[in-house]
Backbone as JSON, one array per atom type, in Angstrom:
{
  "sequence": "XXXXXXXXXXXXXXXXXXXXXXXXXXXXXXXXXXXXXXXXXXXXXXXXXXXXXXXXXXXXXXXXXXXXXXXX",
  "N": [[-18.73, 47.39, -85.73], [-18.03, 45.45, -82.86], [-19.71, 43.22, -80.73], [-18.53, 42.7, -78.58], [-16.98, 45.08, -78.09], [-18.97, 47.21, -77.99], [-19.67, 46.83, -75.43], [-18.06, 46.79, -74.03], [-17.5, 49.6, -74.1], [-19.86, 50.97, -73.52], [-20.87, 50.74, -71.25], [-22.44, 51.3, -69.2], [-25.08, 51.08, -70.39], [-25.02, 48.35, -70.95], [-25.07, 46.9, -68.67], [-27.56, 48.16, -67.67], [-29.32, 46.64, -69.38], [-28.47, 44.5, -68.6], [-29.42, 44.15, -66.19], [-32.23, 44.84, -66.34], [-32.81, 42.18, -68.13], [-32.76, 40.56, -66.48], [-34.24, 41.08, -64.37], [-36.61, 40.57, -65.81], [-36.86, 37.83, -66.69], [-36.84, 37.1, -64.11], [-39.85, 37.59, -63.2], [-41.24, 36.83, -65.49], [-41.05, 34.09, -65.04], [-41.68, 34.08, -62.43], [-44.82, 34.4, -62.83], [-45.49, 31.92, -64.37], [-47.59, 29.39, -65.22], [-49.08, 27.39, -63.21], [-49.54, 25.0, -63.96], [-47.83, 23.83, -65.59], [-46.14, 22.22, -63.82], [-47.45, 20.23, -62.69], [-49.17, 17.88, -60.19], [-48.27, 15.11, -59.05], [-48.85, 11.82, -58.15], [-47.54, 9.45, -55.51], [-47.32, 5.96, -55.38], [-47.6, 3.94, -52.84], [-47.22, 0.89, -50.96], [-47.65, -1.5, -48.14], [-46.57, -4.29, -47.45], [-47.65, -7.35, -45.36], [-46.97, -10.21, -44.47], [-47.07, -13.52, -42.96], [-44.89, -16.46, -42.2], [-44.88, -18.99, -40.42], [-42.13, -20.54, -38.84], [-40.14, -20.52, -40.55], [-36.83, -19.51, -41.65], [-35.42, -16.21, -41.83], [-33.85, -15.95, -44.6], [-35.34, -17.75, -45.82], [-38.1, -16.58, -46.47], [-37.32, -14.63, -47.45], [-36.43, -15.33, -49.94], [-38.88, -16.93, -50.79], [-40.93, -15.77, -50.6], [-40.47, -12.85, -49.97], [-39.29, -12.0, -52.4], [-40.79, -13.11, -54.67], [-42.98, -12.04, -54.13], [-42.03, -8.88, -54.62], [-41.55, -9.16, -57.59], [-43.32, -10.08, -59.13], [-45.22, -7.51, -58.92], [-43.39, -5.37, -60.3]],
  "CA": [[-18.48, 47.51, -84.24], [-18.37, 43.79, -82.43], [-20.54, 43.22, -79.63], [-17.99, 42.78, -77.25], [-16.33, 46.16, -77.58], [-19.86, 47.95, -77.77], [-20.4, 46.54, -74.09], [-16.82, 47.32, -73.17], [-17.79, 51.37, -74.24], [-21.05, 51.2, -73.25], [-21.01, 50.01, -69.98], [-24.15, 51.65, -68.23], [-26.2, 50.35, -71.17], [-24.99, 47.12, -70.76], [-25.09, 46.84, -66.89], [-28.95, 48.28, -67.0], [-30.24, 45.86, -70.25], [-28.67, 42.86, -67.69], [-30.84, 44.27, -65.17], [-33.94, 44.29, -67.11], [-33.55, 41.3, -68.64], [-32.77, 39.58, -65.33], [-35.81, 41.3, -63.97], [-37.9, 40.2, -66.8], [-36.64, 36.71, -66.42], [-37.72, 36.24, -62.59], [-41.52, 37.6, -63.53], [-42.25, 35.5, -66.08], [-40.83, 32.34, -63.96], [-42.94, 33.94, -61.59], [-46.41, 34.26, -63.8], [-45.73, 31.22, -65.51], [-48.75, 28.9, -64.84], [-48.75, 26.24, -62.3], [-49.99, 23.67, -64.91], [-46.33, 23.42, -65.96], [-45.54, 21.73, -62.65], [-48.3, 19.0, -62.49], [-49.07, 16.94, -59.34], [-48.29, 13.62, -59.5], [-49.1, 10.59, -56.78], [-46.42, 8.16, -55.2], [-48.24, 5.36, -54.81], [-46.91, 3.22, -51.81], [-47.69, -0.38, -50.17], [-47.04, -2.2, -47.13], [-47.26, -5.83, -47.54], [-47.24, -7.84, -44.62], [-46.9, -11.93, -44.48], [-46.62, -14.47, -42.44], [-44.53, -17.59, -42.62], [-44.31, -19.9, -39.52], [-41.08, -21.47, -39.16], [-39.4, -20.16, -41.62], [-35.74, -18.47, -41.31], [-35.64, -14.97, -42.53], [-33.67, -15.98, -45.69], [-36.39, -18.33, -46.56], [-38.87, -15.85, -46.52], [-37.14, -13.43, -48.64], [-36.44, -15.99, -51.21], [-39.6, -17.67, -51.2], [-42.27, -14.79, -50.23], [-40.66, -11.04, -50.61], [-38.8, -11.87, -53.98], [-42.07, -13.25, -55.14], [-44.19, -10.62, -54.79], [-41.75, -7.99, -55.67], [-41.05, -9.57, -59.13], [-44.95, -9.86, -59.6], [-45.6, -6.15, -58.88], [-43.29, -4.26, -60.73]],
  "C": [[-19.12, 46.07, -83.4], [-19.12, 44.02, -80.95], [-19.33, 43.26, -78.5], [-17.31, 44.34, -77.13], [-17.37, 47.32, -77.45], [-20.25, 47.73, -76.15], [-19.06, 46.88, -73.1], [-17.39, 48.98, -72.77], [-18.43, 51.61, -73.42], [-21.6, 50.76, -72.05], [-22.11, 50.3, -69.22], [-25.14, 50.76, -68.96], [-26.28, 49.06, -71.17], [-25.47, 46.37, -69.44], [-26.98, 47.2, -66.99], [-30.11, 47.31, -68.22], [-29.81, 44.51, -69.08], [-29.73, 43.3, -67.0], [-32.21, 43.97, -65.42], [-34.17, 43.12, -67.57], [-33.4, 39.92, -67.4], [-34.16, 39.36, -64.66], [-36.75, 40.57, -65.0], [-38.02, 38.48, -66.59], [-37.5, 36.0, -65.33], [-39.03, 36.8, -63.1], [-41.82, 36.81, -64.33], [-41.98, 34.21, -65.78], [-41.44, 32.45, -62.81], [-44.62, 33.87, -61.64], [-46.21, 33.11, -64.15], [-47.12, 30.08, -64.83], [-48.77, 27.44, -64.0], [-49.33, 24.17, -62.96], [-48.55, 23.1, -65.42], [-45.32, 22.46, -65.19], [-46.91, 21.16, -62.25], [-48.33, 18.69, -61.17], [-48.58, 15.45, -59.82], [-48.25, 12.74, -57.74], [-48.21, 9.79, -56.69], [-47.36, 7.52, -54.91], [-47.16, 4.37, -54.21], [-47.77, 2.14, -51.17], [-47.36, -0.73, -49.45], [-47.57, -3.52, -47.17], [-46.81, -6.81, -46.45], [-47.78, -9.5, -44.91], [-46.39, -12.84, -43.3], [-46.43, -15.93, -42.56], [-43.75, -18.65, -41.48], [-43.59, -20.91, -39.68], [-40.41, -21.3, -39.77], [-38.16, -19.49, -41.37], [-35.8, -17.03, -42.29], [-35.02, -14.95, -44.45], [-34.52, -16.75, -46.56], [-37.38, -17.29, -46.99], [-38.2, -14.84, -47.65], [-37.21, -13.95, -50.09], [-37.78, -16.51, -52.12], [-40.86, -16.9, -51.38], [-42.08, -13.31, -50.74], [-40.1, -10.84, -51.97], [-39.76, -12.15, -55.15], [-43.15, -12.06, -55.48], [-43.65, -9.67, -55.6], [-41.47, -8.22, -57.14], [-42.44, -9.81, -59.71], [-45.5, -8.39, -59.71], [-44.78, -4.91, -59.64], [-43.58, -4.28, -62.23]]
}
């Protein structure tokens, strides 16, 4: 007897088993230790530079791009 035929003929049993497996899966998920999802920190920095008399494109080319390349 194939599994498909069995589930069609025994609808009540297959529905009950589906519900039991679903509830078991939800319970297992909720009981999962929190170490499975460790916390991590996001490191951020704000760098402020002064370049008097320079245009924005000069600052981007000569300062910002250099800082970004050196910190990646």
